[in-house]
C-alpha positions in Angstrom: 18.4 158.1 -54.8 18.4 158.8 -58.5 19.4 156.0 -60.9 22.3 156.7 -63.1 21.5 157.9 -66.5 21.2 155.3 -69.2 22.0 155.6 -72.9 19.3 154.1 -75.1 17.7 152.6 -72.0 20.6 150.3 -71.3 23.0 150.1 -68.3 25.9 148.0 -67.5 27.4 146.3 -64.4 31.1 145.7 -64.7 32.9 143.2 -62.4 36.2 141.3 -62.3 36.5 137.5 -62.9 37.5 137.2 -59.2 34.3 138.9 -58.0 32.2 136.8 -60.3 33.8 133.7 -58.8 33.3 134.9 -55.3 29.5 135.5 -56.0 29.1 132.0 -57.4 31.0 130.5 -54.4 28.8 132.4 -51.9 25.7 131.2 -53.7 26.9 127.6 -53.7 27.9 127.7 -50.0 24.4 128.8 -49.0 22.5 126.1 -50.9 19.9 124.9 -50.6 18.9 128.4 -49.2 19.4 131.7 -50.9 22.6 133.6 -50.3 22.4 137.4 -50.1 24.7 140.4 -49.6 25.7 143.9 -50.6 27.4 145.2 -53.7 30.0 147.9 -53.3 31.4 150.0 -56.1 31.1 153.3 -58.0 28.5 154.7 -60.4 29.7 156.0 -63.7 26.9 157.5 -65.8 25.2 154.4 -67.4 27.3 151.8 -65.6 28.1 150.4 -62.2 31.6 149.3 -61.5 31.5 146.6 -58.9 34.6 146.6 -56.7 33.5 144.4 -53.8 30.8 142.2 -52.4 29.9 141.5 -48.8 27.9 138.5 -47.7 25.1 139.2 -45.2 22.8 137.1 -43.1 19.6 136.0 -44.8 16.8 136.5 -42.2 14.5 134.3 -44.1 16.6 131.1 -43.7 14.8 130.0 -40.5 11.3 130.2 -42.0 11.9 127.6 -44.6 11.0 129.8 -47.6 13.1 130.2 -50.7 13.4 134.0 -50.3 15.9 136.4 -49.0 15.7 139.2 -46.5 18.9 141.1 -46.0 19.8 141.7 -42.3 19.3 145.5 -41.9 22.0 145.7 -39.3 24.5 144.2 -41.8 23.3 146.8 -44.4 24.1 149.6 -42.0 27.5 148.2 -41.1 28.4 147.6 -44.8 27.2 151.0 -45.8 29.5 152.5 -43.1 32.4 150.3 -44.4 31.8 151.4 -48.0 32.0 155.1 -47.0 35.3 154.4 -45.2 36.6 152.8 -48.3 35.5 155.6 -50.6 32.9 153.4 -52.2 29.1 153.3 -52.2 26.5 150.7 -51.9 25.3 150.1 -55.5 22.9 147.2 -54.9 22.5 143.8 -53.5 23.0 140.2 -54.6 21.2 137.1 -53.9 20.9 133.6 -55.3 18.2 131.4 -56.9 19.6 128.0 -56.1 16.8 126.2 -58.0 16.0 128.5 -60.8 17.0 131.2 -63.3 18.6 134.5 -62.4 15.3 136.4 -63.0 13.7 138.6 -60.3 10.7 137.1 -58.6 7.6 139.2 -57.6 9.0 139.3 -54.1 12.3 140.7 -55.5 10.4 143.4 -57.4 8.3 144.3 -54.3 11.4 144.9 -52.1 13.6 146.6 -54.7 15.1 150.1 -54.1 15.1 152.3 -57.1 18.4 152.9 -58.7 20.1 149.9 -57.2 21.5 146.9 -59.1 20.1 143.5 -58.2 22.6 140.8 -59.2 21.2 137.3 -59.1 23.1 134.1 -59.2 20.9 131.4 -60.6 21.0 127.9 -61.9 20.8 127.4 -65.7 20.8 124.1 -67.6 24.4 124.6 -68.4 25.6 125.7 -64.9 25.6 128.9 -62.9 24.0 132.0 -64.4 24.8 135.5 -63.3 22.5 138.4 -64.4 21.9 141.9 -63.1 18.8 144.0 -63.0 18.4 147.8 -62.4 15.4 148.8 -60.3 13.7 151.7 -61.9 10.3 153.4 -61.1 8.7 151.4 -63.9 10.2 148.1 -62.8 13.4 146.1 -63.4 15.5 146.5 -66.5 18.2 144.0 -67.2 21.8 145.3 -67.1 24.5 144.0 -69.3 27.0 142.2 -67.2 30.6 142.8 -68.4 33.7 141.2 -67.1 36.7 143.5 -66.6 40.3 142.3 -66.9 
């Protein structure tokens, strides 16, 4: 999968206020573990327009680690659902309940090129939502924009 082209090396992830709230709520409900799921939307050149999120089971919950592993069966089912809706899987989301919304080394190692990795973290002033595009040379932060 080829990543969307980016102007001046930047890309954007656009989402509604309602989707932003849903992501934060999913992260809070999973605490103290990491939440995870799939991002549905459309690619438009240098931006990803997020149109839906689907929570998925975190297979790492039982081992006591603070990591996430998306259930592959859920990914297949959600990919099928996206196709039926005329959308595509544009990435994944997960939470960092005890830290910033910055990819860990484990996140980098598991990333699929071209996908957006949206992280809901905890900042000093509350919830933090940041997105990162996985590229061959590593993650590049995407601007997160709220649509009306």
